[in-house]
C-alpha positions as CSV (number, residue, x, y, z in Angstrom):
1,M,12.1,-15.1,26.2
2,T,10.7,-18.2,27.8
3,E,7.1,-17.8,27.1
4,K,5.6,-18.9,23.8
5,R,4.1,-16.1,21.7
6,Q,1.4,-16.7,19.1
7,A,0.4,-14.8,16.1
8,H,-2.9,-12.9,16.2
9,R,-5.0,-12.9,13.1
10,E,-6.6,-9.6,12.0
11,N,-8.4,-9.6,8.6
12,G,-6.8,-12.9,7.8
13,A,-3.2,-11.6,8.2
14,A,-1.0,-13.0,10.9
15,K,0.4,-10.3,13.2
16,M,3.6,-11.3,14.9
17,P,5.1,-9.7,18.1
18,M,7.4,-6.7,17.4
19,F,9.8,-5.9,20.3
20,T,10.8,-2.4,21.3
21,E,14.4,-3.3,21.7
22,S,16.7,-3.7,18.7
23,V,18.8,-6.9,18.6
24,A,22.4,-6.3,19.3
25,A,24.9,-8.3,17.3
26,G,27.1,-8.5,20.4
27,F,26.0,-9.1,23.9
28,P,22.3,-9.8,24.6
29,S,20.1,-7.1,26.0
30,P,18.2,-7.8,29.3
31,A,15.2,-5.8,27.9
32,T,13.9,-8.5,25.5
33,D,10.6,-9.0,27.2
34,Y,9.0,-5.7,26.2
35,C,6.7,-6.2,23.2
36,E,6.0,-2.9,21.4
37,S,3.3,-4.0,19.0
38,R,2.3,-6.6,16.5
39,L,3.8,-6.6,13.1
40,D,2.3,-8.0,9.8
41,L,5.1,-8.6,7.3
42,N,2.7,-7.3,4.6
43,D,2.6,-3.9,6.3
44,L,6.4,-3.9,6.4
45,C,7.1,-5.1,2.9
46,V,4.1,-4.3,0.8
47,K,3.4,-0.7,0.1
48,H,1.0,-1.1,-2.9
49,P,-0.8,-4.4,-2.4
50,A,-2.7,-4.3,-5.7
51,A,0.6,-3.8,-7.6
52,T,2.8,-6.2,-5.7
53,Y,3.8,-9.8,-6.3
54,F,6.4,-12.2,-5.0
55,V,8.9,-14.1,-7.0
56,R,11.6,-16.6,-6.0
57,A,15.2,-15.8,-7.0
58,Q,17.5,-18.4,-8.5
59,G,21.2,-18.3,-9.3
60,D,24.0,-16.2,-7.7
61,S,24.2,-13.2,-9.9
62,M,22.8,-10.8,-7.3
63,I,24.5,-12.0,-4.1
64,E,26.3,-8.7,-3.5
65,A,22.9,-7.0,-3.4
66,G,21.9,-9.4,-0.7
67,I,19.8,-11.6,-3.0
68,F,20.6,-15.3,-2.7
69,P,19.3,-18.4,-4.4
70,G,15.8,-19.3,-3.1
71,D,15.1,-15.8,-1.7
72,V,11.6,-14.5,-2.1
73,L,11.6,-11.0,-3.7
74,V,8.8,-8.5,-3.1
75,V,8.2,-6.7,-6.4
76,D,6.2,-3.5,-6.8
77,R,4.9,-2.9,-10.3
78,S,3.6,0.6,-9.4
79,L,7.1,2.0,-9.0
80,T,8.8,3.6,-11.9
81,A,12.2,2.0,-12.3
82,K,15.1,4.4,-11.8
83,H,18.8,4.2,-12.3
84,G,20.2,1.9,-9.6
85,D,17.0,0.1,-8.8
86,I,16.9,-3.7,-8.6
87,V,14.3,-4.7,-11.2
88,I,12.6,-7.8,-12.7
89,A,13.0,-7.5,-16.4
90,A,12.2,-9.6,-19.4
91,L,15.0,-9.5,-21.9
92,N,14.2,-11.2,-25.2
93,G,11.5,-13.2,-23.5
94,E,13.5,-14.3,-20.4
95,L,12.9,-13.0,-16.9
96,T,15.9,-11.8,-14.9
97,V,16.6,-9.8,-11.7
98,K,19.4,-7.2,-12.1
99,K,20.4,-3.7,-11.1
100,L,19.2,-1.2,-13.7
101,E,21.6,1.3,-15.0
102,M,20.3,4.0,-17.3
103,K,23.4,6.2,-17.7
104,P,25.7,6.5,-19.4
105,K,24.1,3.5,-21.2
106,L,21.1,1.3,-20.6
107,R,22.3,-1.9,-18.9
108,L,21.2,-4.7,-16.6
109,V,24.0,-5.2,-14.1
110,P,24.6,-8.4,-12.0
111,M,25.8,-7.8,-8.5
112,N,28.4,-10.6,-8.7
113,P,31.8,-10.0,-10.3
114,K,31.6,-13.5,-12.0
115,Y,29.0,-12.1,-14.4
116,S,29.1,-9.3,-17.0
117,A,26.6,-6.5,-17.4
118,V,24.2,-6.8,-20.3
119,E,24.1,-3.7,-22.5
120,I,20.7,-3.0,-23.9
121,P,21.0,-1.7,-27.5
122,E,18.3,0.6,-28.8
123,G,15.5,-1.4,-30.2
124,T,16.1,-4.4,-28.0
125,D,12.9,-6.1,-26.7
126,I,13.1,-5.3,-22.9
127,E,10.2,-4.9,-20.4
128,I,10.4,-4.0,-16.8
129,F,8.0,-6.0,-14.6
130,G,8.6,-4.1,-11.4
131,V,11.1,-2.9,-8.8
132,A,12.3,-5.4,-6.2
133,T,11.8,-3.7,-2.9
134,T,12.6,-6.5,-0.3
135,A,14.4,-9.8,-0.3
136,V,13.3,-12.4,2.2
137,H,15.7,-15.2,3.0
138,S,16.0,-17.9,5.6
139,L,19.0,-17.9,7.9
140,K,18.6,-21.6,8.5
141,N,18.8,-24.3,5.9
142,L,15.6,-26.2,6.1
């Protein structure tokens, strides 16, 4: 692509070009000049705008889930957390992002073997603040 493409604004949201061709991880495709439509990342990542927020991840406990330090997580509070979901939870007053396991025991599980799962005994003060649905991270160190 040699031409510069600019974002269009619709209702205050930036719509970026979305190309019809997928990007090959091998050899480049000659069909990269065909723009399919415009894409707003909110349309892609946010299903329930009134119940969605963003939070920045820190630490390396979730790297095997594709969540790296500095990533922005899209979190949907309208979803009911299920076994296996990545959740934002407050455990004894501290926020954390972990994989939720509900069977055989209630646990918050890091996705890095350097860390241990946290078993949640009955009566422990835990609150789920939403299900993480998307992680956005930069491929370039800025």
